[in-house]
C-alpha positions as CSV (number, residue, x, y, z in Angstrom):
1,X,-58.5,20.1,-23.3
2,X,-55.3,22.2,-23.3
3,X,-53.1,21.5,-20.3
4,X,-51.0,24.5,-19.2
5,X,-47.8,24.2,-17.3
6,X,-45.5,26.9,-16.0
7,X,-41.7,26.2,-16.1
8,X,-39.3,27.7,-13.6
9,X,-36.9,28.2,-16.4
10,X,-34.1,29.8,-14.4
11,X,-34.2,27.2,-11.6
12,X,-31.8,24.3,-11.1
13,X,-28.1,23.8,-11.7
14,X,-28.3,24.4,-15.5
15,X,-31.2,26.8,-15.8
16,X,-32.5,28.2,-19.1
17,X,-30.6,26.1,-21.7
18,X,-31.8,22.8,-20.1
19,X,-35.4,23.9,-19.3
20,X,-36.0,25.4,-22.8
21,X,-34.8,22.3,-24.6
22,X,-36.9,20.1,-22.4
23,X,-39.9,22.3,-23.0
24,X,-39.5,22.1,-26.8
25,X,-39.3,18.3,-26.6
26,X,-42.5,18.2,-24.4
27,X,-44.4,20.4,-26.8
28,X,-43.4,18.0,-29.6
29,X,-44.5,14.9,-27.7
30,X,-47.6,16.2,-25.9
31,X,-49.9,17.9,-28.6
32,X,-52.3,19.4,-26.1
33,X,-49.7,21.0,-23.9
34,X,-49.1,24.8,-23.5
35,X,-46.1,26.0,-21.6
36,X,-45.2,29.3,-19.8
37,X,-41.5,29.8,-19.4
38,X,-40.8,31.9,-16.4
39,X,-37.4,33.6,-15.8
40,X,-35.1,36.1,-17.5
41,X,-37.2,36.9,-20.6
42,X,-34.2,38.0,-22.7
43,X,-32.3,34.8,-21.8
44,X,-35.3,32.6,-22.5
45,X,-36.1,34.2,-25.9
46,X,-32.4,34.1,-26.9
47,X,-32.3,30.4,-26.1
48,X,-35.6,29.7,-28.0
49,X,-34.2,31.4,-31.1
50,X,-31.3,29.0,-31.1
51,X,-33.7,26.0,-31.6
52,X,-35.5,26.1,-35.0
53,X,-38.1,23.6,-33.7
54,X,-39.4,26.2,-31.3
55,X,-40.8,28.2,-34.3
56,X,-43.5,25.7,-35.1
57,X,-44.6,25.8,-31.5
58,X,-44.7,29.6,-31.1
59,X,-48.5,29.6,-30.5
60,X,-48.1,27.0,-27.7
61,X,-45.8,28.8,-25.3
62,X,-45.5,32.1,-23.6
63,X,-42.6,33.8,-21.8
64,X,-43.1,35.6,-18.4
65,X,-40.3,37.7,-17.0
66,X,-39.0,37.2,-13.5
67,X,-36.1,39.4,-12.3
68,X,-34.8,37.1,-9.5
69,X,-33.6,33.5,-9.0
70,X,-33.8,31.4,-5.8
71,X,-30.3,30.2,-5.2
72,X,-29.8,26.4,-4.6
73,X,-28.3,27.1,-1.2
74,X,-30.7,29.8,-0.1
75,X,-32.8,29.2,3.0
76,X,-36.5,28.6,2.5
77,X,-37.4,31.5,4.8
78,X,-35.1,33.9,2.9
79,X,-36.6,32.8,-0.4
80,X,-40.1,33.2,0.9
81,X,-39.5,36.7,2.4
82,X,-37.1,38.3,0.0
83,X,-37.6,36.8,-3.4
84,X,-41.1,37.9,-4.4
85,X,-40.2,38.2,-8.1
86,X,-38.1,35.0,-8.3
87,X,-38.9,32.7,-11.3
88,X,-40.0,30.0,-8.8
89,X,-42.4,32.3,-7.0
90,X,-43.9,33.7,-10.2
91,X,-44.3,30.3,-11.7
92,X,-46.3,29.1,-8.7
93,X,-48.3,32.3,-8.6
94,X,-49.6,31.4,-12.1
95,X,-51.3,28.3,-10.6
96,X,-53.0,30.4,-7.9
97,X,-54.4,32.9,-10.4
98,X,-55.5,30.0,-12.7
99,X,-53.2,30.9,-15.6
100,X,-51.7,27.4,-15.6
101,X,-52.7,24.0,-14.2
102,X,-49.3,23.0,-12.8
103,X,-45.7,24.1,-12.3
104,X,-42.3,22.3,-12.7
105,X,-39.1,23.5,-11.0
106,X,-35.6,22.1,-10.6
107,X,-34.9,24.7,-8.0
108,X,-34.2,24.6,-4.3
109,X,-36.4,21.9,-2.8
110,X,-36.9,23.6,0.6
111,X,-37.8,26.9,-1.0
112,X,-40.2,25.2,-3.5
113,X,-42.0,23.5,-0.6
114,X,-42.2,26.7,1.5
115,X,-43.3,28.9,-1.4
116,X,-45.8,26.3,-2.7
117,X,-47.4,25.8,0.7
118,X,-47.6,29.6,1.3
119,X,-49.0,30.5,-2.0
120,X,-51.3,27.5,-2.8
121,X,-52.1,26.3,0.7
122,X,-52.8,22.7,1.6
123,X,-56.0,20.7,0.8
124,X,-58.5,20.7,3.7
125,X,-57.6,17.8,6.0
126,X,-54.0,17.6,4.9
127,X,-51.5,18.9,7.4
128,X,-48.3,18.5,5.3
129,X,-47.6,18.1,1.6
130,X,-45.4,15.1,0.8
131,X,-42.8,14.6,-1.9
132,X,-43.6,11.4,-4.0
133,X,-41.3,10.0,-6.7
134,X,-41.0,6.9,-8.9
135,X,-38.3,4.3,-8.3
136,X,-37.2,1.5,-10.7
137,X,-37.9,-2.1,-9.5
138,X,-37.6,-5.6,-10.8
139,X,-41.2,-5.5,-11.9
140,X,-41.2,-2.0,-13.4
141,X,-41.4,0.8,-10.9
142,X,-42.9,1.8,-7.6
143,X,-43.8,5.1,-5.9
144,X,-42.3,6.3,-2.7
145,X,-43.2,9.1,-0.3
146,X,-42.2,11.1,1.6
147,X,-38.8,11.7,-0.1
148,X,-37.6,14.6,2.1
149,X,-40.3,17.3,2.5
150,X,-41.0,16.2,6.1
151,X,-39.0,14.8,9.0
152,X,-40.4,13.3,12.3
153,X,-43.8,12.6,10.6
154,X,-46.6,11.6,13.0
155,X,-48.7,8.5,12.5
156,X,-51.5,10.6,11.1
157,X,-49.2,12.3,8.6
158,X,-48.0,8.8,7.4
159,X,-51.6,7.8,6.8
160,X,-52.1,11.0,4.9
161,X,-49.1,10.2,2.7
162,X,-50.4,6.7,2.1
163,X,-53.8,8.1,1.1
164,X,-52.4,10.7,-1.3
165,X,-49.9,8.3,-2.8
166,X,-52.6,5.7,-3.4
167,X,-54.9,8.1,-5.1
168,X,-52.1,9.5,-7.3
169,X,-50.9,6.0,-8.4
170,X,-54.5,4.8,-9.0
171,X,-55.3,7.5,-11.5
172,X,-51.9,8.1,-13.2
173,X,-51.0,4.4,-13.5
174,X,-54.5,3.0,-13.9
175,X,-54.2,0.6,-11.0
176,X,-57.6,0.0,-9.5
177,X,-56.4,-0.7,-5.9
178,X,-52.7,0.1,-5.4
179,X,-51.0,-1.9,-2.7
180,X,-49.4,0.2,0.1
181,X,-46.5,-0.8,2.3
182,X,-45.0,0.9,5.3
183,X,-41.2,1.0,5.3
184,X,-39.8,-0.5,8.5
185,X,-36.7,-2.3,9.9
186,X,-38.6,-5.6,9.6
187,X,-41.8,-7.2,8.5
188,X,-42.8,-8.4,11.9
189,X,-45.4,-6.4,13.8
190,X,-43.2,-6.2,16.9
191,X,-40.5,-4.3,15.1
192,X,-40.2,-0.6,14.6
193,X,-40.7,2.5,16.7
194,X,-44.0,3.7,18.2
195,X,-44.8,6.0,15.3
196,X,-44.5,3.3,12.8
197,X,-46.5,0.8,14.9
198,X,-49.3,3.4,15.4
199,X,-49.4,4.3,11.7
200,X,-49.7,0.6,10.8
201,X,-52.7,0.2,13.1
202,X,-54.4,3.3,11.5
203,X,-53.6,2.0,8.0
204,X,-55.2,-1.4,8.9
205,X,-58.4,0.5,9.8
206,X,-58.4,2.6,6.6
207,X,-59.9,1.8,3.2
208,X,-56.5,1.5,1.6
209,X,-55.0,-1.7,0.2
210,X,-52.5,-1.9,3.0
211,X,-50.3,-5.0,3.0
212,X,-48.2,-4.2,6.1
213,X,-44.6,-3.5,6.8
214,X,-41.9,-3.8,4.1
215,X,-38.2,-3.7,4.4
216,X,-35.7,-1.7,2.3
217,X,-35.0,-4.5,-0.2
218,X,-38.7,-4.9,-0.9
219,X,-38.7,-1.5,-2.5
220,X,-36.6,-2.8,-5.4
221,X,-38.4,-6.1,-5.7
222,X,-41.6,-4.1,-6.5
223,X,-43.5,-5.7,-3.7
224,X,-45.9,-2.8,-3.5
225,X,-47.2,0.0,-5.6
226,X,-46.8,2.7,-2.9
227,X,-44.0,2.8,-0.3
228,X,-44.8,5.1,2.7
229,X,-42.1,6.5,5.0
230,X,-41.0,9.6,6.9
231,X,-39.1,12.1,4.8
232,X,-35.9,11.5,6.7
233,X,-35.7,7.8,5.8
234,X,-37.1,8.4,2.3
235,X,-34.5,10.9,1.4
236,X,-31.7,8.7,2.6
237,X,-33.1,5.7,0.7
238,X,-33.4,7.6,-2.6
239,X,-30.0,9.2,-2.3
240,X,-28.4,5.9,-1.4
241,X,-30.1,4.3,-4.4
242,X,-28.7,7.0,-6.8
243,X,-25.2,6.4,-5.3
244,X,-25.5,2.6,-5.8
245,X,-26.5,3.2,-9.5
246,X,-23.5,5.4,-10.0
247,X,-21.2,2.9,-8.3
248,X,-22.5,0.1,-10.5
249,X,-21.9,2.1,-13.6
250,X,-18.4,3.0,-12.5
251,X,-17.3,-0.6,-11.8
252,X,-18.9,-1.9,-15.0
253,X,-16.9,0.7,-17.0
254,X,-13.7,-0.2,-15.1
255,X,-14.3,-3.9,-15.7
256,X,-14.8,-3.5,-19.4
257,X,-11.8,-1.2,-20.0
258,X,-9.2,-3.1,-18.0
259,X,-7.7,-5.0,-20.9
260,X,-8.0,-5.6,-24.7
261,X,-9.9,-8.8,-23.9
262,X,-12.3,-7.0,-21.6
263,X,-12.8,-4.3,-24.2
264,X,-13.7,-6.9,-26.7
265,X,-16.2,-8.6,-24.4
266,X,-17.6,-5.1,-23.7
267,X,-18.2,-4.5,-27.4
268,X,-20.0,-7.8,-27.7
269,X,-22.1,-7.0,-24.6
270,X,-22.8,-3.4,-25.6
271,X,-26.5,-3.9,-26.5
272,X,-27.1,-5.7,-23.2
273,X,-25.3,-3.1,-21.2
274,X,-27.3,-0.3,-23.0
275,X,-30.6,-2.0,-22.0
276,X,-29.3,-2.3,-18.4
277,X,-28.3,1.3,-18.2
278,X,-31.6,2.4,-19.6
279,X,-33.6,0.3,-17.1
280,X,-32.0,1.9,-14.1
281,X,-31.3,5.4,-15.6
282,X,-32.5,7.9,-12.9
283,X,-33.3,10.4,-15.6
284,X,-36.4,8.5,-16.8
285,X,-37.8,8.6,-13.2
286,X,-37.2,12.3,-12.7
287,X,-40.1,14.4,-11.4
288,X,-41.4,14.2,-7.8
289,X,-44.9,15.4,-6.9
290,X,-45.6,17.7,-4.0
291,X,-48.9,16.0,-3.1
292,X,-51.4,17.7,-0.8
293,X,-51.3,21.2,-2.2
294,X,-54.2,23.0,-3.9
295,X,-52.4,22.8,-7.1
296,X,-49.9,20.5,-8.9
297,X,-46.2,21.2,-8.3
298,X,-43.5,18.9,-9.6
299,X,-39.9,19.0,-8.3
300,X,-37.2,18.0,-10.8
301,X,-33.8,17.0,-9.7
302,X,-31.5,20.0,-9.5
303,X,-28.9,18.5,-11.8
304,X,-31.4,17.2,-14.4
305,X,-30.5,17.4,-18.0
306,X,-33.0,18.1,-20.7
307,X,-34.2,14.5,-21.0
308,X,-34.7,14.2,-17.3
309,X,-36.5,17.6,-17.1
310,X,-38.8,16.5,-19.9
311,X,-39.9,13.6,-17.6
312,X,-40.8,16.0,-14.9
313,X,-42.9,18.1,-17.4
314,X,-44.6,14.8,-18.5
315,X,-45.4,13.9,-14.9
316,X,-47.1,17.3,-14.4
317,X,-49.0,16.8,-17.6
318,X,-50.2,13.3,-16.5
319,X,-51.3,14.6,-13.0
320,X,-53.3,17.5,-14.5
321,X,-54.9,15.1,-17.0
322,X,-55.9,12.7,-14.1
323,X,-57.2,15.6,-12.0
324,X,-55.1,14.4,-9.0
325,X,-55.6,17.5,-6.8
326,X,-59.4,17.2,-7.1
327,X,-59.4,13.5,-6.5
328,X,-57.2,13.8,-3.3
329,X,-59.4,16.6,-2.0
330,X,-62.6,14.6,-2.6
331,X,-61.2,11.4,-1.0
332,X,-59.9,13.3,2.1
333,X,-63.2,15.1,2.4
334,X,-65.1,11.8,2.4
335,X,-62.8,10.3,5.0
336,X,-63.2,13.4,7.3
337,X,-67.0,13.1,6.9
338,X,-66.8,9.5,7.9
339,X,-64.6,10.2,10.9
340,X,-67.0,12.9,12.1
341,X,-70.0,10.6,12.0
């Protein structure tokens, strides 16, 4: 089966040079992938010509012109109303008309959410899409949602997030029954606000493998496969994590360049430090899923380089392969049927 993915080539901080290189790499690694680069066609074709490797993949990609770009600081409402021919909008439209199976964009998150929801609509029974991403842990990685698409989420919305996250992890990670934890200020049932407590009660009554409340440090211990939270807390947690990773890198570099002795120790420790850097490198975890839509949309970090953007394309590929949208729709439909009985 050929998996087709549209690329918002002009989106993000670096645009066409980064997305084209990432696209060429993904075509080399994923043999049944077909890409559609969307954006300024002249710019895309010029960039492709600069990479000889693109010639051997010429039958496996197309270029679709889009005359506009959604600015990173543009309001979602403005992007939705005024940018009908933006690369982001055109790339998402290709899902709606069944030209592609998924879309990847490093563009404006709010605009991507608004346009995706308007064009594709949500799955029946899902009120709000949620943004789910992977986070490194001591045991490998975990999945967390929502990462910022929603704030002030209701208990029902949190249960929807848990359901969608559990299904996505089950089929992309091959985990039979993913464990689900609800992020809270403590593990005790008496702690947390009313929304969290109500969501916990609903999760206990669900068919999910819900283990209860978890705290912030449990995220990185890898205590659960799926961490559920409101987008406000989730976005702060993920941004704080990125900041800590940068700080650790900064202080390590400072420590190993402080003196000749420190530099010598640094050279000896270089292989260990390289492994450490790789294990927490946020680039390899790039690509957050907008779950709950009638189509697969992956949000790449705006400042992603080619290696990071490749990971976002790979995530889209895996979700199409696993038929995540169909599986979420089926599960939600079954639950709605049971609730109506």
